[in-house]
C-alpha positions in Angstrom: 99.6 3.0 -57.2 99.5 2.6 -60.9 97.3 0.5 -62.8 99.6 0.3 -66.1 103.3 1.2 -65.8 105.5 1.2 -68.8 108.9 1.9 -69.0 111.0 2.4 -72.2 108.5 0.4 -74.2 109.2 -0.2 -77.8 108.1 -2.3 -80.7 109.7 -3.0 -83.8 108.5 -5.3 -86.8 109.6 -5.9 -90.5 107.5 -5.0 -93.4 109.3 -7.1 -96.1 112.9 -5.8 -95.7 112.0 -2.7 -94.0 112.1 -2.4 -90.3 109.3 -0.5 -88.9 109.7 1.0 -85.2 106.1 1.1 -84.4 106.8 2.3 -80.8 110.0 4.1 -79.4 110.8 4.0 -76.1 107.5 4.8 -74.4 107.3 5.4 -70.5 104.0 6.2 -68.7 101.7 5.4 -65.9 98.0 5.4 -65.8 96.0 5.4 -62.2 93.2 3.0 -61.4 89.8 4.7 -62.4 91.1 6.7 -65.3 89.0 7.6 -68.4 91.8 8.3 -70.8 92.9 8.2 -74.3 95.7 7.9 -76.7 95.1 10.2 -79.6 97.3 10.4 -83.1 97.0 10.0 -86.7 97.0 6.5 -88.5 100.3 4.9 -88.1 101.4 6.9 -85.0 101.3 3.6 -83.0 97.9 3.7 -81.1 96.6 0.3 -82.3 100.0 -1.4 -81.4 100.0 0.0 -78.0 96.7 -1.0 -77.1 97.5 -4.5 -78.3 100.5 -4.6 -76.2 98.5 -3.4 -72.9 95.8 -5.7 -73.8 98.6 -8.7 -73.9 97.6 -9.7 -77.6 101.3 -8.4 -78.7 104.6 -8.3 -77.0 107.0 -5.4 -76.9 110.3 -5.9 -78.6 112.1 -4.4 -75.5 111.0 -2.5 -72.2 108.6 -3.6 -69.8 105.0 -3.4 -69.1 103.1 -3.8 -65.8 99.3 -4.1 -66.0 97.5 -4.9 -62.6 100.8 -5.2 -60.9 101.7 -8.0 -63.4 104.6 -7.9 -65.4 102.6 -9.0 -68.7 105.5 -8.1 -71.1 106.9 -11.5 -69.6 103.7 -13.8 -69.9 103.6 -16.9 -72.2 101.0 -17.0 -74.6 98.9 -19.1 -72.5 99.4 -16.7 -69.2 98.4 -13.7 -71.3 95.1 -15.4 -72.4 94.3 -16.4 -68.8 95.5 -12.7 -67.6 93.0 -11.3 -70.2 90.0 -13.1 -69.0 90.5 -12.1 -65.5 91.6 -8.6 -65.8 90.5 -7.0 -69.1 87.4 -6.3 -71.2 87.5 -5.1 -74.8 85.2 -2.9 -77.1 85.7 -2.4 -80.8 84.8 0.3 -83.4 82.9 -2.4 -85.4 81.2 -3.9 -82.4 82.6 -7.6 -82.8 79.3 -9.2 -81.7 78.7 -12.9 -82.9 75.9 -12.5 -85.2 74.3 -15.8 -84.5 74.0 -15.2 -80.7 71.3 -13.0 -79.2 72.2 -10.0 -77.2 72.1 -11.6 -74.0 74.1 -14.7 -75.4 76.8 -11.9 -76.7 77.2 -10.5 -73.2 77.2 -14.1 -71.4 79.7 -15.5 -73.8 83.3 -14.2 -72.0 81.9 -15.8 -68.9 81.3 -19.2 -70.9 84.8 -19.3 -72.4 86.9 -17.6 -69.6 85.3 -18.0 -66.3 83.5 -20.8 -64.4 80.7 -18.8 -63.4 77.3 -20.9 -62.4 74.5 -20.4 -64.5 72.2 -18.6 -62.4 74.9 -15.9 -61.3 75.6 -15.6 -65.3 72.0 -14.6 -66.1 71.7 -12.2 -63.0 75.2 -10.5 -63.9 74.1 -10.4 -67.8 70.7 -9.0 -67.2 72.1 -6.3 -64.7 74.6 -4.9 -66.9 72.0 -4.9 -69.8 69.8 -3.1 -67.7 72.5 -0.5 -66.8 73.2 0.2 -70.6 69.6 0.3 -71.3 69.4 -3.1 -73.3 67.5 -5.3 -71.2 64.3 -5.2 -73.4 66.4 -6.1 -76.2 68.3 -9.1 -74.8 66.5 -11.8 -77.1 67.2 -10.2 -80.4 70.0 -10.7 -82.6 72.9 -8.3 -83.5 71.5 -7.5 -87.1 68.2 -6.6 -85.5 69.4 -3.6 -83.5 71.2 -0.2 -84.3 74.8 0.7 -84.4 74.5 2.5 -80.9 72.8 -0.5 -79.4 75.2 -2.7 -80.4 78.0 -0.4 -78.9 76.0 -0.5 -75.8 76.0 -4.3 -76.0 79.5 -4.4 -76.5 80.0 -2.1 -73.3 78.0 -4.5 -71.3 80.1 -7.6 -73.0 83.3 -5.9 -71.8 82.5 -5.3 -68.1 80.6 -8.9 -67.4 83.6 -10.2 -66.2 84.4 -7.7 -63.7 88.0 -6.3 -65.5 90.2 -3.8 -63.9 90.8 -2.4 -67.4 88.6 -1.9 -70.7 90.4 -1.3 -73.9 88.5 0.4 -76.3 89.7 0.8 -80.0 88.0 3.6 -81.9 84.7 2.8 -80.0 82.9 5.5 -81.8 84.2 5.6 -85.3 81.0 4.0 -86.5 78.5 6.0 -84.7 76.6 9.4 -85.4 77.7 12.3 -82.7 74.6 12.1 -80.8 74.9 8.1 -80.6 78.5 8.5 -79.6 77.9 10.8 -76.7 75.4 8.5 -75.5 77.7 5.7 -75.5 80.5 7.9 -73.8 78.1 8.7 -71.4 77.2 5.2 -70.6 81.0 4.3 -70.3 81.6 7.2 -67.8 78.5 5.9 -65.5 80.1 2.4 -65.5 83.4 4.0 -64.8 82.1 5.6 -61.7 79.7 2.6 -60.7 82.4 0.1 -60.9 85.6 1.7 -60.7 87.1 0.2 -63.9 89.7 2.1 -65.8 88.7 3.0 -69.4 91.5 3.4 -72.0 90.9 4.5 -75.5 92.7 4.5 -78.6 91.0 7.2 -81.0 91.4 10.2 -83.0 87.7 11.0 -82.7 87.1 14.7 -81.3 84.1 13.3 -79.4 86.1 11.1 -77.2 88.9 13.6 -76.8 87.1 16.3 -75.7 85.6 13.9 -72.8 88.5 12.0 -71.5 90.4 12.9 -68.3 93.7 12.3 -69.4 94.8 12.5 -73.1 98.3 11.3 -74.5 99.4 12.4 -78.0 101.2 9.7 -80.0 103.3 10.8 -83.0 105.4 8.5 -85.0 105.5 6.1 -82.0 106.5 8.6 -79.5 104.7 10.3 -76.7 104.5 13.9 -77.7 102.6 15.4 -75.1 100.0 14.9 -72.3 97.0 16.8 -71.1 95.2 16.3 -68.0 91.4 17.1 -67.5 89.3 19.3 -69.9 91.0 22.6 -70.4 93.9 21.3 -68.5 97.7 22.4 -69.1 100.2 20.2 -70.7 103.0 18.5 -68.3 
């Protein structure tokens, strides 16, 4: 069974009068519990693809199924509901809300999307902050913690709604090597514990060396796939 199934996925948009083919007939499958990445240079289509998988954009043609739902056909309201129930997001610039504490940042998705009782919210948030090593920092604000700590908080926030899939856009780009490996290790532990799928867009070799499946994008097309460290191209 596949968590994600794309068939002939294409995305075209216009920059002035210029027609830009951001994605060109992509077909691929991703299994549940994967720890994988799309890599490629700037302009290769990584972010466009991640936005479509995350129901933030729609393909021009082709179909996309995520968690057995044909997301390419969802309305805007349906897409928002689907994101809240099934997806978590991690960003390279953390996207923490500066006026909220660490605890409140992690709790926020439960307040805006899911009707979770206050006691359960608190237990879930504290449990996740403990797992990512940030429980003792939960009353601090984002400007009082380091970049690596912010990304740990972002990981906890992405997982708090029990998603099937976490999408991470260049999650280590603003971190030094030691901190980046620490964050990747935390993500792997969370994958193993919760069975959640992690899907990255990146060109960071720190991630490329750690993922289990690697798709290479060039000019909006899939050029290769690599399975496992030291694996062979399909």
